[in-house]
Each structure stands twice: as C-alpha cells, then as structure tokens.
N, C-alpha and C positions, 0 to 999 in steps of 0.2 A: 477752804475756810467758808463758813456759812453764817448768815445773819438772819435772826428772827426778830420781828417787831410785833408786839402785842397791842392791838387797837381795841381798848376795852369799852366799846359802845355798841348797843343794839337798839333798834326801834322798839322792840318788845321782847319779852322773855319767852323763850320756848319752854314747854313744860318739862322737857327731859334734860336741859342743859345745865351742867354744873361748872362751866368755865367762868372765869372772872370777867364780869362786864357790868355796865350801868346802862339803864334805859334813859338817863338824862344826858343830853349832849352839852350841858352848860360848861363843863370843864374841858371840852374838846381842844380848844386853843391852848390851854395851859398844859394839857397832856402832850400835845405835839411838841411844844417847846421843851417840856421835860424829857421827852424821848430823845430829842436832839442833844440836849445837855448830857444825857446819859451816854450817848454815842461818843461824845467828846471825852468824857471821863473814863470810858471803858475802851478807848482806842487801842490800848496795848494788851488787851486780854487775849487776842488771837496772835499767835506767833507770826503768821503770814497775813499780810494786809490785802492779799489778792482774793477777792470774793468769788466763789463759784456759784452760790445761790443766795437769793434774798427772798424772804417769805413774810408777807403781811398776813398775820392771823388775828383771831379775836374770839369773841366780839365779831363785829362786822366792818372790816376795813373798807368795804365799798362805800361806806358813809363819808370817807375823806373827800375833801374838795381840792381844787387846783392849788390853792395857796398852801395847803397841808403837804401835798406831795412835793411841791417846790422846795419847801424848807427841809423836809426829810431827805430828799435826794441830794440837795446841795450839801447837807451835813455829811451824808454818807460819802460823797465824792471828795470831801475835804480830808477825810481820815482813811479811806480805803480805796483800792483800785478794783474796778469791776472787770472780770475776764470778758473777752470779746463774746464768748458764748454763754454769758451769765444767764441763769434761769431766775426770773423774777416772777414769783407767784403771788396772787392776791385772792384771798377768800372773798366770795361775793354772794349776796342773796339775789334771787331772780328779779325781785321787784326794783332793785337798784340799777339793773343793767339796761339803761336807756342808750340810745345811739350816742347822745352827748357824753355820757359817762364812759362809754367804751372808747370814744375818741380821746378822752382825757387819759385813760390808761395807756393807750397807744403813744400818746405824747411823752409819757415817762418810761417808755420801753418795757412796760409790764407785758410779758409775753406768755404768761400761763395763768389761767383762771381755775379756781376750785369753787365750783358753784354748789351751794347748799340746797339741793332740790328736795332730798329726803324721801319724797314719794310723789307719784303723779295721781294718786287717788285722793279726791277731794275730802272725803270723810277723815282720812288719815292726816291730811294736812291740818284740818281743823282740830283734831284731837291732840296733835303735837303743838298747836298754837302757832303755826307758821302763817306769815302774812300773805304770801303769794298764792296764786291759783295754779292748777295743773296746766292751764293754757299758757300762763306766764312762764312756767318752767320750761316748756318746749320752745316757746318763742325766743327766750333770752339766749338759748344756746345757738339757735340759727342766726340771731342778730349778731352775736359775738363772732361767729364764723364769717358772716358777711362783712364785718368790720376788719377782718384780717387776723383775728386771734384764733388760732386753730388748736393750740395746745390747751385742751380743756379737760378738767376732771369733774365728774358728777358725783356728788355725795348722795348715798341712799341709806335708809334705815330699814332693817328687816326685823322680823319677829314682833312687829306691831300686832297686837291682838286682833285677829280676824277669823271669821268662820270659814273662809275659803282661801286656799293657796293661790288661786288664779289671780288674786290682787298682786301678789309678788311677781308672778309671771308677766302680768301686764306692765308693771313697773320696769322690769328687766327688758321687755320687748321694746318699750318706748325709749329707754335709756340707750340701748344698743343701736336703735334705728337712727339716732341723732348723729351717728358717725364720729363720736369722740373716741379717743384712744385710752382713756383712763376712767376707772370707776372705783371709788372708795365706798365700801359697804360695811356698816357697823350694826351690830346687834343692839336692839333697844335695851338699855340698862337703866334701872330705876335707882338714882342716887338720892341719898337721904335729904340733902338740902334743896332739892328741886320741887316744883309743884307736884310732879308725880310722886316724889318721895313723901310729901305731906299727905297726899291723897291715899297712899298705901297705908300710912299710919292710921288714917281715919276710916279705913275699910272701904273707900270709894272705888278703889281698883285692886286688882290682884297682882301678885308677882308674875313675872314672865316664866311660863312653863319651860323647863330645860329641854324636854323632848320636842316641844313645838319649835323652840329656837334651833335645835339641831337639825330638824327636818327642813326648816327654812334655809339654814346654812347650806345644806346639801343641795337644795334646789338652786340656790345662788351660784355655788361653785360649778355645778354641772351645766347650768344654762350658759354661764359666761365662758366656760371652756369650749362649749359647742359654738359659741359666737366668736371664737378666735382670741379670747382674752387669757393671758397667763396670770395665775395667782402667784405673784412674786413676794407677797407678804400676806399674812392671814386675812387682812381686811382690804387689801389693795390688789387691783387687777389692771393689767395693761395690755394693749395691742401694740404691735410694731415697736416693742422695746421702749415705749414712752413712759418709763418709770418716773415717779416724782424724785428728782435728784436731791431735793432738799430733805424730804422725809427719809429717803434711803440713807442719807448721811447720819441720821439718828441711829438707825438700825445697825449701821456699820461702825458706829462709835467714832465718827469723825468730829473734829472740834467745831463748836458753834457758840456764838454769842447771842444771848437773848436779851432784848431791850423792851422795857415797858413793865407795868405792874403785873405781877404773877409770872413773868417770864423766867425761864431757866437757862443757864449756861453750862457748858462742859468743856474742859480742856485736858482730859486724861488724868489730871492730878486731883481735881476737885469738881464739885457741882456747886452752882450758885443759884439762889432762889430769891427773886425780888418779892417785895411785900405785895400781897393781893389787895391793895386798898388805894384807890385813886388819890384821895386827899393826902394820905401819908406819903405816897410816891411823889406827888407834885411838891409838897413842902420840903421833902428831903433834897430833891434835885435843885430847888431854888436856893438851897444852902450848900450846893456843890457836893452833895453826898449821895452815894448810891445806896438805897434802902434795901440791903440784901443780907442773906445769911449764906455762909460758905461752909460746905461739908467736905473735908479732906477725905478722899476715897481710900479705904483700906484695901489690902490685897483681896480680901473676901468680897468687898463691894465690886471691885473690877471684874472678878470672875462671874459673880452673880448677875451683874448687869449685862455682860456679854452673853450669858446663857439666855437671859430673859428676852433680849432684843434679837439676838442672832437666830435663835431657834424659830422665830416667827417668820423668817424669810426663806426664800428658795436657796440662798447661799449657805444657810445653816451655820454651825459653829465648828471652826477648824480645831481639831484635837491638839495639834502642836501649839496653837495659840493659847488654848486653855491651859496647857501644861506650863507655858511660859508665864502666863498671868498668875497661875496658882503656885508656881515654883514646886510642882509635884508631878507625879504620874497620875493624872486625873482619872483615866480609864481604870487603872488598877485599884485606886482608892474607892471608886464607885462601881466596882465590878458587879456586885449583886443587884444594885438598883438598875444599872444599864441593862443587865441580862433580863431582868423582869420587864423592862420597857420594850426590849427587843421581842421578847416572848409574847407580850400583849399587843404587838404590832403598833406601838405608839411611835417608835423611832426606827431609823435604819442608819447604818454607817456605810458611807461610800466615799472613796478617795480621801480617807482620813478625816472625814467630816461627819458630824452628827446632824441628822436631818429629821424633821417630823414627817410621819406618814400622813395620808389623808385623814385617817382615823385620829392620829395624834393632834391634828390641828384643832380638834374640838376641845382638847384638854391642855393646850399649850402652856398656860401659866402654871398649872399643877405639875406638869412634866418638868418644867424648868425649876420650880421650887423644890422638887424632890432631889434635884442635882445640886442645889445651892450648897456652898461651903458654910 
C-alpha cells in the first residue's frame, strides 16, 4: 500500500508548471491540519494498513518545518504501520536543502529525495523561472550525500529551446557525475494555464518543435544508457535497480491513497479526486468531510489505464492480464491494429507481454490510445 501527500505551496511559480500550488504560505498550518484530518477520515480506504511507500509531492514539500512533519508523521503512525524498509520520498528544491533542513529530514526517516534541478544551465533556469542557481544545484546533491541521504533522484527538463544540443549534453554530464542512481527527465510541455501557455497565446514564444524534442529524447536515452542507467519507464532512468518504488506502484496499478488538495487515490474499483482549491479543501475538512469526487471504473477504464501506464514501463502489459481485465481475447479483437504496430516497429511481443520498442517510446500515448477499448 502507498500514501501520497500533496503539499500545495511554492516560493514562486515556475513558468511551465500546471500542478496545483499557491505562492502564499499563509494557509500552511491550516493545510497541514486538514491533511491530518483527511488521513483520519480516509484511514479505511486502503485494504492493508501496512505502508510500503510514502511520497511528499507538490508544490514544494521541502518548505515544511519541524512542527509540520511532527504532526503529519504522528497522524500517519496512528492509522498506518510503516514497513521496516519503507521508502519515504520528499520532493525538494535545491535552494531549500541546507544542512539544517537535511538533518530535519533525517530526523523523520525521510530516506529518498527527488530534487527539482531541471537544468544546470543558468539561462535555462532563468527562462523556467527557477529560484536556484547551477552552483546550488550541484552543491545541494553533495550536501545531501554528506548528510547521509544517498537515495537521490534528479529531475531534468529537456527540449528547452536552445541553439545547441551541447547544453543538454552538459546537463547530463553534470547530473551523472554527481553519482546519484536515479534521473527523471521530462520533455518541456507548454500547458494552457501556465505562464508559458499565456505567452504562447500572445505570440511571445513558439510551440516546442516535435523533431527537436525527439532528437533531444534520443540524446538523453543514449547518453544515460552509456552511463549505466536503465530506462525503466519512458521518463525515468535508474542505476543499480534504484527504481522509485512509489512511482512504480502507479505504473503497476497498485493501490494508493492520495491526501491533500488535488490529490488522487486508486483502489482498483474507483478513482478519487480531491478538489484543487486550498480554501475549499480546508473548509471541507474542518467540517469532517473529504472534498472529493469518486469515479467508479468500468471494464473499459481498467483496460485502458493498464495499457496507458503499463506500456510506458520496461515490464510492459501482460496479455493474459489484459484478457482478464477485458473479459475477451484482446489480441484477436485488436489483431489488425497490433499487426500494424508490429510492422511499424512500434511494439514487440515477448513472453506473452506487449512492449514498446525504442521507436515506440516516442509515440507511447498514441500507441496506447489506438488499443483502447
């Protein structure tokens, strides 16, 4: 079983981000109390109270203070049991990772950091509206390791418009030189409600060129493979089998409980979506109500979600499982589509499992949607 906590606060808004957050910290104490109240109300959502992973996402969870963690972990331990090898991940910005803050994380047994570096190139950091500098990005990783936190993931963004590919090469060189075992790399996407989205409407910037993004993706995959990283999910790379156990649970469709405004939950029967509004969230929890919508999953939903998430991973989609979920002979029903995808070298079938080829990873969502029920 897995627990996600959404911490909806940031010091400033990045130009590309469309996650739910606020740049005002005034409601932080009320949000933390509401999170704990929701944990109490949702304690029976997961069949098993034994937690394998806890993930603090956001927003910027590294903004939380000692008293916040104390209340949250006390509440979690009241209603759940933590496995001895529990993975506790916290997303952090480089500028928050002081020696004091890292000692605080150690105090609460936070044993994995996901650090939002995005780039080591100063002009890119400025264009993305990141607070930290390139020097801080490198220093914070070394400081974390010196503090005793060695399970570290670095976030990078590729396909940021640039005249030269050597900027990406330099980012990858610096990231791999830091001796971390996990890198998450995401293609820059311009979402409508972001600053970049508004600039695109105003003609201040252009859309990301698909060919450029594909070239950058190829550079990324090739460089990391040569550096000993395994691409176990389209955007995630690990050395020494240091996969993100929490994120892998999503792709493998294990049950998880999402706590906080905008958080999602999944228990095989339904999906639950919390309201993406801090004020509404706090008010509802003060009245002992979880402000969420529940979607009961149909047979088609279950098949389509398995295809969408499973195909992104190195484990692929087991054909017998698809048959069970769809209550049909999936391959026979989709014979023509699958044959075309095989001919186009988008997919392959090995050990009764559908897998994406290297070429197919460029078109993962389209390939999955072509197979949707």
